[in-house]
C-alpha positions in Angstrom: -14.7 4.3 10.4 -17.5 1.3 8.2 -17.1 -2.1 9.7 -17.1 -3.5 5.9 -14.2 -2.0 5.3 -12.3 -3.1 8.9 -13.5 -6.5 8.3 -12.6 -6.3 4.4 -8.9 -5.1 5.7 -8.7 -7.5 8.3 -9.4 -11.0 5.6 -7.7 -9.3 2.7 -4.8 -6.4 3.9 -2.2 -8.6 4.1 0.2 -10.2 1.8 -0.3 -7.4 -1.4 1.8 -8.4 -3.4 2.4 -5.5 -6.1 2.8 -6.4 -9.2 1.9 -5.0 -12.8 -0.9 -5.9 -13.3 -1.8 -4.6 -9.4 -0.1 -1.5 -11.3 -1.9 -1.3 -13.9 -3.6 3.0 -14.0 -1.9 3.8 -11.6 0.7 7.0 -11.9 3.9 5.2 -10.1 4.7 2.2 -12.6 6.2 -1.1 -11.8 9.9 0.2 -12.2 9.7 2.5 -10.4 9.0 0.6 -7.1 12.7 0.5 -5.8 13.5 3.7 -6.0 10.7 5.0 -5.0 9.8 8.3 -2.3 7.3 8.1 0.6 4.5 10.2 -1.3 4.6 7.9 -4.3 4.2 4.6 -1.7 0.7 6.2 -1.1 0.2 7.1 -4.3 0.6 2.9 -4.9 -1.2 1.9 -0.9 -4.1 4.3 -2.2 -4.0 2.4 -5.9 -4.4 -0.4 -4.2 -6.6 0.1 -1.9 -9.3 1.1 -4.0 -9.1 -2.0 -6.2 -8.9 -4.5 -3.1 -11.8 -2.8 -1.3 -13.6 -1.1 -3.8 -13.8 2.1 -1.4 -12.4 5.7 -2.6 -9.5 7.3 -1.6 -9.3 10.8 0.0 -6.7 10.8 1.9 -3.3 9.3 2.1 0.4 10.1 3.2 3.6 8.6 3.2 5.4 8.5 7.0 8.7 6.8 5.8 11.0 5.7 2.8 13.8 3.5 3.3 14.5 2.5 -0.2 17.9 0.6 0.6 15.9 -1.1 2.7 13.4 -1.7 1.0 10.4 0.0 3.6 8.0 2.6 3.2 4.8 2.8 5.4 2.0 5.5 5.6 -1.9 6.4 5.6 -4.3 6.2 3.5 -8.3 6.9 4.9 -6.8 6.0 8.3 -5.7 2.5 7.6 -1.6 2.1 7.3 0.0 0.7 5.1 4.1 -0.9 5.0 5.0 -2.5 2.2 8.3 -3.8 2.2 10.6 -6.1 0.4 10.8 -10.6 1.0 13.6 -12.9 0.6 12.3 -13.5 -2.7 12.4 -9.9 -3.4 9.2 -9.1 -4.0 7.4 -5.8 -2.8 4.8 -6.7 -0.7 2.3 -4.5 0.6 -0.5 -4.8 4.0 -2.5 -3.2 5.0 -4.1 -2.6 8.9 -5.9 -0.5 10.5 -4.6 1.9 12.8 -3.8 1.5 16.0 -3.4 -2.1 15.5 
């Protein structure tokens, strides 16, 4: 895995609030976020990953989805992603290297 990409993820990978601007051009619409399944969550994570890190995603996998709890997870090109609803109701996306 590219050291520069890992450093970028370490710096910018946490606390990304999902909003309409961040999802511009994504096949999952902002109004679909609350009810998305694990596949849609992986699409959202891959889209945001590409935007944040200027990295074309080749593999995305949604592992779990619990819309009632506001929690989704999976992997994007070897990085773990977690989307969770925060106390104010926003969905926040965090990335981290797999294994951490």
